[in-house]
C-alpha positions in Angstrom: -22.4 12.5 -12.7 -23.0 9.2 -14.5 -23.9 6.2 -12.4 -20.9 4.2 -13.7 -18.3 6.9 -12.8 -16.5 6.8 -9.5 -17.8 9.9 -7.7 -14.7 10.7 -5.8 -12.5 11.4 -8.9 -11.7 15.1 -8.9 -13.5 15.9 -5.7 -11.9 18.3 -3.3 -11.0 17.1 0.1 -13.7 18.3 2.5 -13.9 18.4 6.2 -16.4 15.6 6.3 -15.6 11.9 6.3 -16.1 10.2 3.0 -14.9 6.8 1.8 -12.4 7.5 -0.9 -8.8 6.8 -1.5 -7.5 10.2 -0.4 -9.6 10.1 2.8 -8.3 6.6 3.6 -4.7 7.8 2.9 -5.2 10.8 5.2 -6.6 8.6 8.0 -3.6 6.2 7.6 -1.1 9.0 7.7 -2.8 10.5 10.8 -2.5 7.2 12.6 1.2 6.6 11.6 2.0 10.2 12.7 0.1 10.2 15.9 0.4 6.7 17.3 3.7 7.4 19.1 1.9 9.9 21.4 -0.2 7.3 23.1 2.4 5.1 24.8 1.3 1.8 23.4 3.6 -1.1 24.0 5.6 -2.1 20.9 3.9 -5.5 20.7 0.6 -3.7 20.3 1.7 -0.7 18.3 4.0 -2.4 15.7 1.4 -4.8 14.2 -1.0 -2.0 13.9 1.5 0.2 12.1 2.5 -2.7 9.9 -1.1 -3.2 8.8 -1.5 0.5 8.0 1.8 0.5 6.0 0.4 -2.4 4.0 -2.9 -0.5 3.4 -1.1 2.7 2.4 0.9 0.7 -0.1 -2.3 -0.9 -1.3 -4.0 2.5 -1.8 -1.0 3.9 -3.7 -0.9 0.7 -5.8 -4.5 1.2 -6.7 -3.8 4.8 -7.7 -0.7 3.9 -9.6 -2.7 1.3 -11.6 -5.1 4.0 -12.7 -2.8 7.0 -13.1 0.8 6.0 -13.1 2.6 8.5 -10.9 0.6 10.3 -8.3 1.3 12.9 -5.6 2.9 11.1 -2.6 1.5 12.4 0.6 3.0 10.8 3.7 1.6 13.2 6.4 -2.0 14.2 7.0 -2.7 17.5 5.3 -4.9 20.3 6.5 -8.1 20.0 4.4 -8.7 23.7 4.5 -11.2 24.9 2.0 -9.8 27.0 -0.9 -6.3 27.2 -2.3 -3.7 26.0 0.2 -0.1 26.1 -1.1 1.2 23.7 1.5 -1.1 21.1 0.2 0.0 21.6 -3.4 2.2 18.5 -3.8 3.4 17.8 -7.3 2.7 14.5 -9.1 5.5 11.9 -8.6 6.7 9.7 -11.4 5.5 6.1 -11.7 9.0 5.0 -10.6 8.8 7.2 -7.5 5.4 5.9 -6.7 6.6 2.3 -7.0 9.6 3.2 -4.8 7.2 4.5 -2.1 5.0 1.5 -2.3 8.0 -0.7 -1.8 9.2 1.3 1.2 5.8 0.9 2.8 5.8 -2.8 2.1 9.3 -3.1 3.6 7.9 -1.4 6.8 4.9 -3.7 6.8 7.0 -6.9 6.4 9.3 -5.8 9.2 6.5 -5.0 11.6 4.0 -7.8 10.9 4.0 -11.4 12.1 4.3 -14.2 9.7 1.1 -15.8 11.0 -1.6 -14.6 13.3 -3.3 -16.9 15.9 -6.8 -17.3 17.2 -9.0 -14.2 17.1 -6.5 -12.4 14.9 -6.6 -15.0 12.2 -7.2 -13.4 8.8 -5.3 -10.1 9.5 -2.5 -8.9 7.2 0.7 -10.8 7.6 4.3 -10.2 6.5 3.6 -12.8 3.7 0.6 -10.9 2.5 2.7 -7.8 2.3 5.4 -9.6 0.4 2.8 -11.0 -2.0 1.5 -7.4 -2.6 5.1 -6.5 -3.6 5.0 -9.4 -6.1 1.8 -8.1 -7.5 3.1 -4.5 -7.7 6.3 -5.6 -9.4 4.3 -7.8 -11.9 2.2 -4.8 -12.8 5.3 -2.6 -13.2 6.7 -5.2 -15.6 3.5 -5.6 -17.6 3.1 -4.0 -21.0 0.9 -1.3 -19.4 4.0 0.2 -17.6 6.8 -1.5 -19.5 6.1 -0.8 -23.2 9.8 -1.6 -24.2 9.7 -4.9 -22.4 12.6 -4.2 -20.1 13.7 -7.7 -18.9 15.0 -6.4 -15.7 11.5 -5.5 -14.5 10.4 -9.0 -15.2 13.3 -10.3 -13.2 12.4 -8.0 -10.3 8.8 -9.3 -10.5 10.0 -12.9 -10.4 12.3 -12.2 -7.5 9.6 -10.5 -5.5 7.1 -13.3 -6.1 9.7 -16.0 -5.2 10.6 -14.1 -2.0 6.9 -13.9 -1.1 6.4 -17.6 -1.8 9.4 -18.5 0.4 8.3 -16.2 3.2 4.8 -17.7 3.1 6.1 -21.3 3.1 8.3 -20.5 6.1 5.2 -19.5 8.0 3.2 -22.6 7.1 1.4 -21.4 4.0 1.7 -22.8 0.5 0.3 -23.2 -2.9 -2.8 -25.3 -3.4 -2.1 -28.9 -4.2 -4.7 -31.2 -5.5 -5.6 -34.2 -3.3 -5.1 -32.2 -0.1 
């Protein structure tokens, strides 16, 4: 009830539209489940799906940073009012949440172009998805989630960021250089 508190923490899913993480995840899952019904050509459908896999990974990353492991919901649930046992999904471990984020990023990388042109400039690319993986793995390696300083997590973070850098460079992007 305080002004500084995020109002959607702890709220039940209602039947109305509200802009919170779980509503966004539900909308993403509905699209990913239902898009096949509409007969879109692959060159239209796949980039859309790739962008939504990216955003689902992003949403779960945001939740993971706050809570660690969270319930992983990959299909739109029925937002029935009251207790609904089919919606009672247990909390996943942080490792399981990271694994799901990486699966979604893999899908995004596979479905997205390396570079958009013209009117699509600025959309999510495969390089942006790879960079998100680097950020996820760096967070996973940080002291917040790695209190024993497991060196293998740091190596995974380094490898993910190097792969992102290389993918971005293959598509004409690069690090800022002074004098350019």
